[in-house]
C-alpha positions in Angstrom: 66.8 74.0 -41.1 69.0 77.1 -41.1 72.6 76.8 -41.9 74.0 79.5 -39.6 76.4 78.5 -36.9 74.0 79.8 -34.2 71.2 77.6 -35.5 73.4 74.5 -35.7 74.6 75.2 -32.1 70.9 75.5 -31.0 70.0 72.0 -32.1 73.0 70.4 -30.5 72.4 71.2 -26.8 74.0 69.4 -23.9 71.7 67.8 -21.4 72.3 70.7 -19.0 71.5 73.3 -21.7 68.4 71.3 -22.7 67.3 71.4 -19.0 67.7 75.2 -19.0 65.8 75.6 -22.3 62.9 73.5 -20.9 62.8 75.5 -17.6 62.9 78.9 -19.3 60.3 77.9 -22.0 57.8 76.5 -19.5 58.1 79.6 -17.3 57.9 82.0 -20.3 54.7 80.6 -21.8 52.9 81.0 -18.5 53.7 84.7 -18.4 52.0 87.6 -20.0 53.4 88.2 -23.5 54.7 91.6 -22.6 56.9 90.3 -19.9 58.3 87.3 -21.7 61.1 88.9 -23.6 62.6 90.7 -20.6 62.4 87.4 -18.6 64.2 85.4 -21.3 66.9 87.9 -21.8 67.4 88.2 -18.1 67.6 84.4 -17.5 69.4 83.3 -20.7 72.0 86.0 -20.3 74.7 86.0 -23.0 74.2 82.4 -24.1 72.9 82.9 -27.6 72.2 79.3 -28.3 69.8 79.0 -25.3 68.2 82.3 -26.3 67.7 81.2 -29.9 66.3 77.8 -28.9 63.8 79.3 -26.4 62.7 82.0 -28.9 62.2 79.4 -31.6 60.0 77.4 -29.4 58.0 80.4 -28.4 57.5 81.6 -31.9 56.1 78.2 -32.8 53.9 78.3 -29.7 52.5 81.8 -30.5 52.0 80.7 -34.2 50.1 77.6 -33.4 48.4 78.1 -30.1 44.9 79.6 -29.3 44.9 83.4 -29.7 45.0 85.8 -26.8 41.8 87.4 -25.7 42.5 90.5 -27.6 42.9 88.5 -30.8 40.0 86.1 -30.1 37.5 88.5 -31.7 39.5 88.8 -34.9 37.3 88.3 -37.9 38.4 85.9 -40.6 38.9 87.6 -44.0 35.9 87.4 -46.3 37.9 85.7 -49.0 38.7 82.6 -46.9 35.5 82.2 -44.8 33.6 79.1 -45.6 30.0 79.6 -46.8 27.5 79.1 -44.1 25.2 76.1 -44.3 21.6 76.7 -45.3 18.9 76.9 -42.6 17.8 73.5 -41.3 15.2 71.8 -43.5 12.2 71.2 -41.2 10.9 68.5 -43.5 14.1 66.5 -43.3 14.2 66.8 -39.5 10.6 65.7 -39.2 11.3 62.9 -41.6 14.1 61.7 -39.4 12.0 62.0 -36.3 9.2 59.9 -37.8 11.6 57.3 -39.1 12.8 56.9 -35.6 9.3 57.1 -34.2 8.3 54.2 -36.5 10.7 51.8 -34.8 9.8 53.2 -31.4 6.1 52.7 -32.1 6.7 49.2 -33.4 8.6 48.2 -30.3 6.2 49.7 -27.8 3.2 48.2 -29.5 4.9 44.8 -29.4 5.4 45.3 -25.7 1.7 46.2 -25.1 0.5 43.3 -27.2 2.8 40.9 -25.4 1.7 42.2 -22.0 -2.0 41.9 -23.0 -1.5 38.4 -24.2 0.1 37.5 -20.8 -2.6 39.2 -18.8 -5.4 37.5 -20.8 -3.7 34.2 -20.4 -3.1 34.5 -16.7 -6.5 36.0 -15.8 -8.4 33.5 -17.9 -7.0 30.2 -16.5 -9.5 30.1 -13.7 -12.2 31.7 -15.9 -11.8 29.0 -18.5 -12.5 26.4 -15.9 -15.7 28.0 -14.6 -17.2 30.0 -17.4 -20.6 28.9 -18.6 -21.4 31.5 -21.3 -20.1 30.8 -24.7 -20.0 34.6 -25.6 -17.5 35.2 -22.7 -15.3 32.5 -24.0 -15.4 33.8 -27.6 -14.7 37.4 -26.5 -11.6 36.4 -24.6 -10.4 34.1 -27.2 -10.7 36.8 -29.9 -8.8 39.3 -27.7 -6.1 36.7 -27.1 -5.7 35.9 -30.8 -5.5 39.6 -31.7 -2.9 40.4 -29.1 -0.7 37.3 -29.8 -0.9 37.8 -33.6 0.0 41.5 -33.3 3.0 40.7 -31.0 4.3 38.1 -33.4 4.0 40.3 -36.5 5.6 43.3 -34.8 8.4 41.2 -33.5 9.3 39.4 -36.7 8.8 42.2 -39.2 11.0 45.2 -38.5 10.3 46.8 -41.9 6.6 47.5 -41.4 5.6 50.9 -42.9 4.3 53.6 -40.6 0.8 53.0 -42.0 0.9 49.3 -41.2 2.2 50.1 -37.7 -0.7 52.6 -37.2 -3.2 49.9 -38.3 -1.6 47.6 -35.7 -1.8 50.4 -33.2 -5.5 50.7 -33.9 -6.1 47.0 -33.5 -4.1 46.6 -30.3 -5.5 49.7 -28.6 -9.0 48.8 -29.7 -8.5 45.4 -28.3 -7.5 46.9 -24.9 -10.5 49.3 -25.0 -13.0 46.6 -25.9 -11.8 44.4 -23.1 -12.2 47.2 -20.6 -15.7 48.0 -21.9 -16.7 44.3 -21.8 -15.4 44.0 -18.3 -17.2 47.1 -17.1 -20.6 46.1 -18.6 -20.4 42.6 -17.2 -19.5 43.8 -13.7 -22.4 46.2 -13.8 -24.9 43.6 -15.1 -23.7 41.1 -12.4 -24.5 43.7 -9.7 -27.9 44.5 -11.1 -28.8 40.8 -11.6 -27.8 40.0 -7.9 -30.1 42.9 -6.7 -28.0 43.6 -3.7 -29.2 46.2 -1.2 -26.1 48.3 -1.6 -26.5 48.4 -5.4 -26.1 52.2 -5.6 -22.7 52.2 -3.8 -21.5 49.2 -5.9 -22.5 50.7 -9.2 -20.8 54.0 -8.2 -17.6 52.1 -7.4 -17.7 50.2 -10.7 -18.2 53.5 -12.5 -15.3 55.1 -10.7 -13.2 52.1 -11.6 -14.3 52.6 -15.2 -13.2 56.2 -15.1 -9.8 55.3 -13.5 -9.2 52.5 -16.0 -9.8 54.7 -19.0 -7.7 57.5 -17.5 -4.8 55.1 -17.1 -5.3 53.9 -20.7 -5.4 57.5 -22.0 -2.3 58.5 -20.0 -0.3 55.4 -21.1 -1.2 56.0 -24.8 -0.4 59.8 -24.6 3.0 59.3 -23.0 4.0 55.9 -24.4 3.1 56.3 -28.0 5.0 59.0 -30.1 2.6 61.5 -31.6 2.2 65.1 -32.5 -0.2 66.9 -30.3 -2.8 67.2 -33.0 -3.0 63.5 -33.6 -2.9 62.8 -29.9 -5.9 65.2 -29.4 -7.8 63.4 -32.2 -7.3 60.1 -30.5 -7.4 61.0 -26.8 -10.4 63.3 -26.6 -12.8 60.7 -28.1 -11.2 58.2 -25.7 -12.1 60.5 -22.8 -15.7 60.3 -23.8 -15.8 56.4 -23.8 -16.5 55.8 -20.1 -19.5 58.1 -20.3 -20.8 56.4 -23.4 -20.2 53.1 -21.7 -22.3 54.2 -18.7 -25.2 55.2 -21.0 -24.9 51.9 -22.9 -24.9 50.0 -19.6 -28.1 51.8 -18.5 -29.8 50.9 -21.8 -28.8 47.3 -21.5 -30.0 47.2 -17.9 -33.3 48.7 -18.9 -33.8 46.3 -21.8 -32.6 43.2 -20.0 -33.7 43.6 -16.4 -36.3 46.3 -16.6 -34.4 48.5 -14.2 -33.8 52.2 -14.6 -30.3 52.7 -13.3 -29.4 55.9 -15.2 -29.4 58.0 -12.1 -27.4 55.4 -10.1 -24.8 55.2 -12.9 -24.0 58.8 -12.4 -23.9 58.7 -8.6 -20.1 58.6 -8.5 -17.3 60.6 -6.9 -14.9 60.7 -9.8 -17.3 62.0 -12.4 -17.8 65.4 -10.7 -16.8 68.2 -10.7 -13.8 67.4 -12.9 -13.7 64.4 -15.2 -10.6 62.3 -14.7 -10.6 60.9 -18.3 -10.8 64.5 -19.7 -8.0 65.7 -17.3 -5.9 62.7 -18.3 -6.5 63.5 -22.0 -5.4 67.1 -21.6 -2.3 66.1 -19.7 -1.4 63.4 -22.2 -1.9 65.8 -25.2 0.5 68.3 -23.6 2.9 65.5 -22.8 2.8 64.3 -26.4 3.5 67.8 -27.6 6.4 68.2 -25.2 8.0 64.8 -26.0 7.6 65.4 -29.8 9.2 68.8 -29.5 12.1 67.5 -27.4 12.7 64.7 -29.9 12.6 67.1 -32.8 15.1 69.3 -31.0 17.3 66.3 -30.3 17.3 65.4 -34.0 18.0 69.0 -34.9 21.0 68.9 -32.6 22.2 65.7 -34.2 22.3 67.5 -37.6 25.2 69.2 -39.1 24.2 71.0 -42.3 23.0 68.3 -44.6 24.3 65.4 -42.4 22.8 63.5 -39.6 25.3 62.6 -36.8 24.8 59.1 -35.6 27.7 58.1 -33.3 30.7 59.7 -31.8 33.6 57.5 -32.8 36.7 59.6 -31.9 37.6 62.7 -30.0 40.8 64.7 -29.5 42.3 68.0 -28.5 41.1 69.9 -31.6 38.4 67.8 -33.2 35.6 65.2 -32.9 34.7 62.5 -35.4 31.2 61.2 -35.9 29.7 58.5 -37.9 27.1 60.3 -40.0 24.8 60.0 -42.9 23.9 62.4 -45.7 20.2 63.2 -45.3 19.4 63.1 -49.0 22.0 60.7 -50.5 21.7 58.3 -47.5 25.5 57.8 -47.8 27.4 56.9 -44.7 30.5 59.0 -44.0 32.7 60.3 -41.2 32.3 63.9 -40.1 35.2 65.7 -38.5 34.7 69.1 -36.8 36.7 71.6 -34.9 35.6 71.9 -31.3 33.3 74.8 -30.7 35.5 76.2 -28.0 38.3 76.5 -30.5 36.4 78.6 -33.0 37.9 81.9 -31.7 41.3 80.8 -33.1 41.3 82.5 -36.5 44.7 81.2 -37.5 43.7 77.6 -36.8 40.4 78.0 -38.7 42.1 79.6 -41.7 44.6 76.8 -41.9 41.9 74.2 -41.3 39.8 75.7 -44.2 42.8 76.0 -46.5 44.1 72.5 -46.0 40.7 70.8 -46.1 40.0 72.5 -49.4 43.3 71.3 -50.7 42.8 67.8 -49.4 39.4 67.6 -51.1 41.2 68.0 -54.4 43.4 65.0 -53.9 42.4 62.0 -55.9 44.9 59.3 -55.1 43.3 56.0 -54.0 45.5 55.8 -51.0 44.4 59.2 -49.7 41.1 59.4 -47.8 38.4 60.8 -49.9 36.9 64.1 -48.7 33.3 64.6 -49.8 32.4 68.0 -48.5 33.4 70.7 -46.1 31.7 73.8 -44.7 30.6 75.8 -41.7 27.4 75.6 -39.8 25.2 78.6 -38.8 26.7 78.2 -35.3 30.2 78.7 -36.7 31.4 75.1 -36.4 33.8 74.1 -39.2 33.6 70.5 -40.5 34.5 68.2 -43.3 32.9 64.9 -44.5 35.0 62.0 -45.6 34.6 58.3 -46.5 33.9 55.9 -43.7 36.2 52.9 -43.8 36.0 49.5 -42.1 39.3 48.3 -40.6 41.8 49.7 -38.2 44.6 52.3 -38.1 48.2 51.2 -38.3 48.8 51.8 -34.6 45.9 49.4 -33.8 47.2 46.9 -36.3 50.7 46.8 -34.7 49.1 46.7 -31.2 47.1 43.7 -32.3 49.7 41.9 -34.4 53.0 43.1 -33.1 55.9 44.3 -35.3 55.2 43.7 -39.0 57.2 41.6 -41.3 59.6 43.7 -43.4 57.7 42.8 -46.6 54.4 43.9 -45.2 55.8 47.2 -43.8 57.3 47.9 -47.3 53.9 47.2 -48.8 52.3 49.9 -46.7 55.2 52.4 -47.1 54.9 52.2 -50.9 51.2 53.0 -50.7 51.7 56.0 -48.3 54.6 57.4 -50.2 52.5 57.2 -53.4 49.7 59.2 -51.7 52.3 61.7 -50.4 53.7 62.1 -53.9 50.4 63.6 -55.2 50.0 65.8 -52.1 53.5 67.2 -52.4 53.1 67.9 -56.0 50.1 70.2 -55.3 52.1 71.9 -52.5 50.4 70.2 -49.5 52.6 69.0 -46.6 51.0 66.6 -44.3 53.0 67.5 -41.1 51.5 64.8 -38.9 52.2 61.4 -40.4 51.9 58.8 -37.7 50.4 55.3 -37.3 47.1 56.7 -36.2 46.8 58.6 -39.5 47.4 55.6 -41.7 44.2 53.5 -41.9 44.3 49.9 -43.0 41.2 48.8 -44.8 39.7 46.7 -47.6 38.7 48.5 -50.8 37.3 46.9 -53.9 38.1 43.4 -52.6 41.8 44.3 -51.9 43.1 43.6 -48.4 45.8 45.7 -46.7 44.7 48.8 -48.6 46.0 51.8 -46.8 44.5 55.3 -46.6 46.5 58.4 -45.6 44.3 60.7 -43.3 44.3 64.1 -41.7 46.3 66.6 -43.6 47.7 69.2 -41.3 45.0 69.9 -38.7 46.5 71.3 -35.5 47.3 69.2 -32.4 47.2 69.9 -28.7 50.1 68.7 -26.7 50.7 69.3 -22.9 54.0 71.0 -22.3 54.4 69.8 -18.7 52.0 67.6 -16.6 52.6 70.0 -13.7 51.2 72.9 -15.7 47.6 71.8 -16.2 46.5 75.0 -17.7 49.5 75.4 -20.1 49.3 73.8 -23.5 51.2 74.2 -26.8 49.6 73.7 -30.2 52.0 72.0 -32.5 51.7 70.9 -36.1 52.6 67.3 -35.6 53.1 64.5 -33.1 56.4 64.7 -31.1 57.3 61.0 -31.5 57.0 61.2 -35.3 57.8 64.8 -36.1 60.9 66.0 -38.0 63.5 68.1 -36.1 62.8 71.2 -38.1 59.1 71.0 -37.1 60.2 71.7 -33.6 62.9 74.3 -34.3 61.8 76.1 -37.5 58.2 75.2 -38.4 58.3 77.7 -41.3 61.0 75.5 -42.9 58.8 72.4 -43.0 58.7 70.9 -46.5 58.2 67.5 -48.2 61.3 66.1 -46.6 59.7 66.6 -43.2 57.0 64.2 -44.2 59.7 61.8 -45.4 61.3 61.9 -41.9 57.9 61.2 -40.3 57.3 58.3 -42.6 60.7 56.9 -41.7 59.7 57.1 -38.0 56.5 55.2 -38.9 58.6 52.6 -40.8 60.8 52.2 -37.7 57.7 51.7 -35.5 56.2 49.2 -37.9 59.3 47.0 -37.9 60.1 47.3 -34.1 56.8 48.1 -32.4 58.4 51.1 -30.7 59.7 54.6 -31.5 63.4 55.4 -31.3 63.1 58.4 -29.0 61.4 58.3 -25.6 60.7 61.1 -23.1 58.5 62.0 -20.1 56.9 64.8 -22.0 56.6 66.2 -25.5 59.5 68.7 -25.0 61.9 65.9 -24.1 60.8 63.9 -27.1 61.2 66.9 -29.5 64.7 67.6 -28.1 65.6 64.0 -28.6 64.4 64.3 -32.2 66.7 67.3 -32.6 69.8 66.0 -30.9 69.9 62.2 -30.7 70.8 59.7 -33.3 68.3 56.8 -33.7 69.5 53.3 -32.9 69.2 51.1 -36.0 65.9 49.2 -36.0 67.7 45.8 -36.3 69.1 46.3 -32.8 65.5 45.9 -31.6 64.2 43.4 -34.2 66.8 41.1 -35.8 66.2 40.0 -39.4 65.4 43.4 -40.9 67.0 43.5 -44.4 70.1 45.8 -44.6 68.7 47.6 -47.7 65.5 48.4 -45.9 67.3 49.5 -42.7 69.6 51.8 -44.7 66.6 53.3 -46.4 64.9 54.1 -43.0 68.0 55.6 -41.5 68.3 57.8 -44.6 64.7 59.0 -44.0 65.8 59.8 -40.4 68.7 62.0 -41.2 68.6 65.2 -39.1 69.6 67.4 -42.0 66.8 67.4 -44.6 69.5 67.7 -47.3 70.6 64.2 -46.5 67.2 62.6 -46.8 65.3 61.5 -49.9 64.4 64.6 -51.8 60.8 63.6 -52.7 58.2 61.0 -51.9 58.6 59.7 -55.5 62.3 59.0 -54.8 61.4 57.3 -51.6 58.8 55.1 -53.4 61.4 54.1 -56.0 63.8 53.1 -53.3 61.2 51.1 -51.5 60.3 49.2 -54.7 64.0 48.4 -55.1 64.1 46.6 -51.8 64.4 42.8 -52.2 61.4 42.1 -50.0 59.1 44.6 -51.8 57.3 41.9 -53.8 57.0 39.2 -51.1 53.8 40.5 -49.5 51.1 39.2 -51.8 47.3 39.5 -52.0 46.9 35.9 -50.9 49.1 36.5 -47.8 47.1 39.6 -46.9 43.8 37.7 -47.3 45.1 34.8 -45.2 46.1 37.2 -42.4 42.7 39.0 -42.4 40.7 35.8 -42.6 42.5 34.6 -39.5 41.3 37.7 -37.6 37.6 37.3 -38.5 36.6 35.7 -35.2 38.0 38.7 -33.3 36.8 41.4 -35.7 33.7 43.5 -34.8 31.0 44.2 -37.2 30.9 47.9 -36.3 32.3 50.2 -38.9 35.2 52.3 -37.7 35.9 55.7 -39.0 38.7 56.6 -41.3 39.7 58.9 -38.5 39.5 57.1 -35.1 42.3 59.4 -33.8 41.1 63.0 -34.4 43.7 64.5 -32.0 
């Protein structure tokens, strides 16, 4: 914070002056940049404190917000551009597609086998009571056993290989086809044996039914079973010839058994000419298989980000999205955070993103989230991959459990200040310490193990709800940011993080923040001008030494705060309650939450905004 009289006056505004600053600022940012200065000078007049405060906010806005249209085409310097990811590996994409197809094929075959078992059972109840030929009984019994066995195996074993599933596919579909052939031959033989006068019409109807049945089987297979078009063609084209072969076989059986030449009658049909329905169904199904496979491949391609496969969206905010992902080769689960595509024109944001992710990747402290990788896709999307953690962030923990006991709060504060110590030593300022960026997890069997997330990625904050198109990009969250982050962002240093951590400590102990407001500007002005109420006023029982430590962190003047995270850590360890939160107590608390805990992994960044 500057030490000049003007700057000190600027951060001690009266409510009336604050209202003027807000009004001038919200009007100015909606104007064309060329007209802003003249408007501010005209409205602020000779009041230098108002003028200085508005100009400071505007400088911060211009520095952090999306570039104007003239700047949007600015090219990032070559020395800071991330290397583009390699072209997509077709083999890996196809491998993902077929891995997914394996499970789809298993489930659909299970459905077909179950339906066939049900149909055979239902249609055979009356037949079992009246059948006289043992061969009919045996044929249906064999079909029933095959369908039921396949359904049970496919249901109980989810780890069948693709080859095993293809064998099951062959058995199930052959079972369906053999039943259709058996039924067609028997229907034809029954008509011939009865020697009815309208035999020609009846045989043509049976033949047409045969064509229709096989067309339906072909169409269901082509659309229902995932295949490449080449394999679909190898299966479906021979299937299209089956009804014609069955007609010839039936004619031979009729000649041998009944001495009747029905070859001409078998072809006296309406569906066999001039266009064969089974062949037409096969062609349509081959095209459908090709289209569906292409669409699925494109979908998997879209779910890839460089060498990672995106699985689920687990968080979204103003500047980024977070996905659960998997490394395609290492098969390691991780969280992927990326900058929204519509923000890629902001060269300043991308430069800062790249610089700080690179710095974060060098941090090795166990209480800092581990960054595995970062890069830029061929489409220009910037991303980084980090560890995926089970658990919840500090905000969720407090929402679930309420204000924390002082000893547990100190336990977390020591861990976070230790992580900040390393970051500050390499010159990295976090700028957005808040409950959502402190993740509570279990690592190596240790409960209540905190991880500090998200070093310095920009945030989007609405300036005024009535100005839906007006937004300000600020480095930090108003409820937890230090006063100098709002007034002089260029003066932010390690002590700004200490202030924010003090705000987090206040929130942990009371379940609320000391400064409230209807919008971010009001909250930031309160951070600048108002003195926080001691946390013990909201939550009695807070130790005096801990409360004094927190209020020291929340001093408006950075000179009056702790000078470093290491100094803060030493002060926290000196608190009388610092050793009272033990591993058994942490385990006892987490064990009590088990009935309410979900089995779904949560990302180390559930709040990407």
